[in-house]
N, C-alpha and C positions, 0 to 999 in steps of 0.2 A: 674295423680295427686295422685290417691290413692296409687300407688306404692311409690311415693315420701314421702307421709305422713307416710307410713309404715316404711320407712327407718328412718325418723326423730324420730319416737317414739320407735325404737328398743332399747332394753336394752343395756347399755354400755358394752364393752368387759372387760375382767378381768384386762387388763393393766391399765385402768383408775379407777378401783373400789376404789382405795385408796383416790380418790378425790371426791367421792360421799358424799355430806353432808346431805342427807335427814334424817330428824328426829334426828339430832345430834346437840348438843350445838355448838355455834361458836368456832372455833379452837383457841387455845392460840397463842399468838404472841411472837416473840423474836425480840427486837429492832423495834417493830411496824410492823414486817413482819410476815405473816402467814407461817406455815410450808411448804405449797406447793410452795410459792415463794422462800423460802430459799433453798428448794431442787433443784428447777430449776436453781437458781443462783449458787449453788454448782456444779452442773453438767457442766454449762458453764465455771466455774472457772477451773475445771479439764481439759476441752478441751483447754482452753487458756494457762494453765500451760504447757501442752504438746507442744503446738506451740512454746512458749517461750523457752523451754528447747532445742528444736532442733536448734533454732537460736543461743542461748548462748553457747552451748557446742561446736559448730563448731568453735567458735572464738579461742579456745585453741586446739581443736582436729586437726584442719587443719594444724597446724605447725608440729604435730607428723606424720600426713598422708603424708605431703610433704617430710619429711625426709625418712620415711620408703619406700615409693613408688617412690621416686625420681621424683616428678612431676614438670614440668616446670610451669611458672607463668600462661600461658593461661589455662592449664588443672586445676590448682588450682582454678582459678577464675570461671571456668565452674562448678566445684564441689560445690563451695560456692554459686554461684548465681543461679544454676539450681533449687534449692528448691523453691525459690520465683517466678521464671519464670513459673514453672509448677504449682505452687499453684494458679496462676492466672487462669489457665485453670480449675483447680479443683473448684475454686470458681464460675466460670461461669457455669460449668456443675451442680454444686449443687444448683444454682438458679432455674433452671428448675426442678431439682429433688425435691427440697423443696416445690415447688408449686404443683408438681404432687403427691408425696407419703407422704408429710408432713414433718415438721421440724424434728420430732423425728427420723423417719427412715433415713432421710438424714444424721443426726448426727451419726447414727449407721454405715452407710457406710463410713463416714469420719474417724471414730475411727478405723475401720477395716483396712483401707488403711494405716493410720499412724502407727499402730502397726506392720503391715506386712513389711513396709519399714524399720522400725528400726531393725527388725530381719534380713533382708537382709544385712543391713550395718554391723551389728555385726558379721555376718558370712563371710564377704567379705575378699578375699585374694589378690585381684587385683583391678585395677582402674575401670574396666567395671562393675562388680557387685556392687561395692561401689556406683558408679554413678547411677546405676539402682535403688538401694535401696533409694538413695536420691531423685530420681524422684518420686517413689511411695509414699514416705513420703510427698513430696511436694503436690501431689494431695490431700491427706488427710488433710494436714495442711490448704490448700486453702479452702477446703470445710468447715472445722471447723471455719476458719476466717470469712466465710460468714454466715453460719447457726447459730452460737452461738449468735452474736449480734442481728441478725434478730429475732431469737426466743425470746430472752430476751426483745426486744423492744415491742413484741406482748403479752408477758405474764405479764411483770412487771406492777404494778399500776403506773399511770402517775406521782404521787408525788414523787416516788422513782426510776422512770425509769432511770434517768440520773445517779444516784449513782450505780444502779445495772449494767447498761451497761458499765459504766466506770470500774466496778470491773472486767469485761472481760479483759480490758487492764491492770489493776493492776496485774492480775494473769499471763498475758503474761510476764510482767516484773519480777514477782516472778520466773517464769520459766526461764527467761533469767539469772537472778541472780543464780538460782540453776545450770544452765548450766555452768556459770563461775566458781562456786564453784566446780562442778564435774571436770571441766578441770584442776583446780588447785590441787584438792585432789587426782585425779586418774591419774595424769601425769605419775606416775611410773607403773600403771597397763595397760596402752595402750589405744589407741583411740577406739578400738572395744567395750570395756566395756562402755566407755563414751557414744557412739552412741546407743548401744543396750538398755541402761536404758531408752531411750526416748520412748520405746514401752510400758512401764509399765502404765503410766497414761491413755492413750487411751484404753488399755485393761480393766482397772478398770471401766472406764466410760461406756464401752460397756455393762458391767454387770449391772451398775446402771441405764441404760436407761429403764430397765423393769419397774421401779417405776415412770418414768417421764410422765406427761400428755402431750398431743399434744397441740399446739397453739390453743386457742379458736377461733381465726380468721380463721384458716384453717379448724377447725371442723365445723364451721357454713357454710363456703364456700362449704364444701363437704356434707352438709345436715345431719350432726351428731349433731343436736341441743341438745339432752339430755346430751351427753358428754360435749358439750360446756358449758351448764349451770352448770354442776358439777364442771368443772375446774374454771369457773368464781366465783362460790360461795366459792371455796377454796381459792381464791385470794382476793375477795372483801367482803364487807358486802352484805346482801341480796338485799338491795335497789340499791347499786352501781352495783351489779352483774346483776340485771334485766335491769337497764338502759344501761349498756354496751352491754348486750345481744341484746337488741332492736336495738341499733346502728349498731352492727355487722350484724344483720339480714337485716336491711335496705340496708346496703352496699352490702351484698351478693345478695339480690334480684336484685339490679341494675346490678351487674356483670353477673348474670345468663342470663340477657336479652341481653348481649353483646356477640360478638364472643368469642369462647372458647380458643383462643390461643394468647399468647403474644410473639412477636418476638423482637429480639434485635433492629431492625430498628424502630419499633413502640415505644419501650422504649426510644431510643435515640432521636427520632424525633416526639414527640407527637404533635397533631394539636393545642392544646391550649397553649397560651403563658405562662400562670401561671405554667403549668406542665413542660414546657421547662425550666423555671427558676429554678424549683425544681431539675430537672435532672442535669442542669449545676452546681448548688450548690453542689449536692451530689457527682458528679464525680470530681469536682474541689478540694474539701477538701480531697478526697481519693488520688488524684494525689499529691497535695502539701505536704501531710504528709510524703511521702517518697522522694520526689524530693529535699528536703532540706538536704539530706545526712545522715539520721539516720542509714541506713544499713552500711554505711562506718564506722560510729562511733561504731556500735555494733560488726560487724564481724572483723574489723581491729583495734580495740582498742589496742591490744598488739603492733601492728606496729606503731601506733601513739605514744604510750608511749615509745617505743624503740627510736623513733626520739626525744623524750623529754629527753633522756639520761639514761633511765633505761635499763641496759644490762642483768642482771640476769634473767634467765627464770622463776624461781619461783616467784621472785619479780614482774615480768611483769604480770603473771597470778593473783597474789594477788592484785596488783593495779587495774587490770581489775575487780576483785570482788568488790573493793571499788567503782568504777564507777557504777557498777550494783546496789550496795546498795543505792547510791544516786538516781538512777533512780526509785527504788521502793519507797523510802521515799517521793519523790515529786509526785508520782502517788497517794499515800495515801492522801497527802495534797489536791490534785486536787479533790479527791472523796468528800471532805467536801466543796469544793468551787463550784462544777459544778451546783448544784441546787440553791445555794444562789446568785451566781454572773452570772450564765448563760454560755452558750457555746461560744458565739461570743467574749465576753471580754477575756476569757481565751485563745482562739485561737489567738487573736490579741496580747496579752501579750507574748504568746509563740513565735509567728512568728517574730514580729518586735522587741520586747524588749529583747528577749533572743537568739533565734536561729541565727538570722542575726549577732548579736554582737559577740556571742561566736564562730561562724564559722570563722568570720573575725579575732578574737583573735587567734584561732588555726593556721590560715594561717600566721599571723604575727609572732607568736612565739609558737612553739610546746611545750605546757606545760600541766601538769596533771590538773591544774586548769581550763584550757580552755575546756578540755574534760568533766570535772565535771559540769561546767557551762552549757554546751550544753545539757547534759543529764537532768539537773534540769529543764531547761526551756522547753525542748521538752516534758518532762513527766508531766508538770503541765497543759499543754494545748493541743498542737497538738497531742500528743500521745493518751490520752484517749478520746478526744472530736471529732476527725476527723471522725472515722467510726461510732461513735454515731450519729453525725449530718447526715452522709450519710444514716444511717438506718432510721432516722426520716424524712428525706427530700423526699425520693422517693414517688411520688404520689400513692395513693391507687388505682387509676384507670386512664385510659388515654382516655379523651374525651374532647370535647370543648363545650362551652355553645352555644346551638343552636340559641338562640335569638340574642346574640351578633354576632355570625358567620353570621347569615342571614342578619343582618343589615349592616355589614361592607363588607362581601364578598358573596353577594347573588348568584353569579355564581357557587360557590363551595358548594357541599353537605357536611353536617357535617359528621365527622367520629367518630367512637367509637372503643374501644378495652378493653380487660379484665384487671383484676388485674395485676399490673406490679411490685409490690414491690420485689417479689422473684427474678425475672429476673433482675430488676434494681440493687439490691444489689449484684447479681452475676457479673454484668458488673463493678460495683464499685470495687469489690474485684479484678477483673481482672486488672483494671487500677492500683490499689494500689500495687498489687503483681508484675506486670510486671515492674512498675517503680522501686520498691524495688529490684527486680532481676537485672535490668539493672545497677543500682548503684553498687550492689555487684559484678556483672560480670565485670564491666569496671573500678572500682576504682583504682586498682594497675596500669593498663595500662594507665589510664588517668593521674594519678599522675606522671608516668614516662614521659609522653609526655608533660604535661603542668607544671610540678613540683607540689609537694604537696600543696604549698602555694596558687598557682593560683586555684587549684581544690577547696580548701576550700573557697576562695573568690567567686568562682562560686556558691557554695552552699549558701553563705550569700546573694548574689544577688537574687537568687531564693526565699529565705525567705522574702525578701522585696516585691517581686512580689506577694507572697502568702498573705501578709498583705493587699495589695490593693484589691486583689480578695475577701478576706473574708469580708472586710468592705463594699464592694459594692454589693456582690452577695449572701451572706449566711444569711438566716433568723435566728432569735433567736427561739429556739424550747423548751426552758425551761418550764416545767410544762404544756405543751400543749398536748392534744390528737392528734393523727395522722391526724384525720379529721379536727381539728382546724388549724393545720399548713397549710394544703392544702387550706382551706377556706380563710385564711389570704393572701396567695399568689394569689388566684383568685381575691380577693378584690383589692390588690395592682396592679395587672395587669389591671383590669377594670379601675382603676383610671388613670393609665398611658395611656391607650388607649383613655380615654375621653379627656385627655389633648392634645394628638396628633391630634385627628380627630375632636374635638369639642364636646361639651356636647350634641348637637342635633343629632349628628351622632350615638352616642352610646346610646342604650336604658337604661332607669333606671331600674335596676334589684333589686328585693327584696332579702334578705338573703336566703329565702327558694328556690330561683331560681338559686342560685349559683351552679356551676357544681361540686359538690362533693358527 
C-alpha cells in the first residue's frame, strides 16, 4: 500500500507540466473552453483531417492509378477498400493499446503508421508497394478513428462533449473535401504527390503530442492521481474538477478490485442486461453508419456523377468538390444542433428522412442533386453522431447487480470484469471500418451484378432498418456523464425485468445499489 501511495504522490512528468494549475489564476477561456480543452480538440482535429484526406484523395487518385498501372476492376476495388478493412484491425488493436499505455501514446503510434504509409504510397512504382502503403496507412487511420473520439469523450467537459466529439467528424469531412480539392488541383502532377501529402498532418500531430495531457480517466486508473488532478483543473473549475476526480477515483477503485483483463468475449457478452443493451446500441450505430452506403458515395462520387451525364474529367472532379463542400457545411450545422436537439433525433432525421429518400432518388435517377441530398442528410446526423454515441454508450465496467442476479438466477454466481470502454470502442471501430471496407470493396462488382439502381435501393432499405433500430435501441446521451448513461440503462433494465417476472421477484434496489 505504501508503494502505491508513493506512486500516487510522485511529481508529474515534464510532459504534463503545462497542465499544472497550482498557485495560478484560472486560465482564460475562448468560446467558453479552456486552453487545455482547445489543445486536445485541435490535436483530434488534426488526426481526423488526415483520416478524411486519405479517403477523399483516393476518389480522384484511383482513376489516375488505374490508367497508369492498367488495373482491372477487382484490383482497383481491393486498393480502395483495403484501407477501411485494415483500419478495422488497427482500431481493434488500438483499443487494447489505449487501455494499456494510454490514449496519448496510442495516438502517437497511430500517427507514425499513417505517415509511414503515405510515404510508401508516394514512392510506389508498382501495384504491390502501393497496396502495402495503403495497408499501413489503414492501420494508422483505424487507430486514429478509435483513439481520437475516445480521448475527446473522456477529456471534454460534458456540456460541450457532443460539440467537440462531433468536431472530430467535422474535420474528417474537411479532410475529405481537401482530398477532393487535391485530386482536382493536382490531377496534372500525378497521383503520387496526391497520396504523399496525406503524411503531413499525422507527422505534425506526432510533434504536437508532446504538449497533450493524458486522459484523466486513464491517469486515475493507473494511479497517477496528481497528474489527473492537474489535467482536470485545466479543464474544469476547481469545484468541478474535484467532484469529477472523486467520481473517477471511485470508479477506479471498483475496477482495481476486478480481474485485470478485458476480453472481446466479455465486452460483447456482458452478464448484465443493461450493459448488453449499451453494447448492442454502440455496435449497432457503428454498423449502420457505413451500411447505408456512404463509402460508395465518397469513393465513387465521380462514377455516380459520370452516370448523371458529366463527361469532362476536370468537371467531374470539380463537381465532386461541390459534393464535399455540402458535406462540410451540414457537418457544421450539426455541430450547433447536437447539444440542443440531442443525438437520437438527428440520427432518426438522417436515416429515415434523408438517407433512405436520397439513396432511392439516386437509384431512380442518377442526378447531382441526389448525391448532394444524400451528403447533406448523412452529415447532419449519422455522420457526426454515430461514433459519438458509440463512444458514450460503452459501459464503464462489465458486471451485474449481485442482488438482482441472486434473486432471479440463484444457481449462477455473479461475474465481474474490468473497464471495457477501450476494448469496446476498438470493436465498434472494427465493425464500422469492416462494413465501410466491404462497401468500398464490393460496390463496383455489386453494381455490375445488380445494376446501380438496385444497389442504391438496397442502401435505402438498410437506412429504413437503421431508423427502426435507433428508435428502439439507442439511448439519448446528450449532456450526460458516462456514469449517468450507464445508470439510466441499468434502471431501464431493472424496470423491464420487474415487468417480466413480477414486482415480487425482483428486489427493490436503491440508486446507490445500482451496478455502476
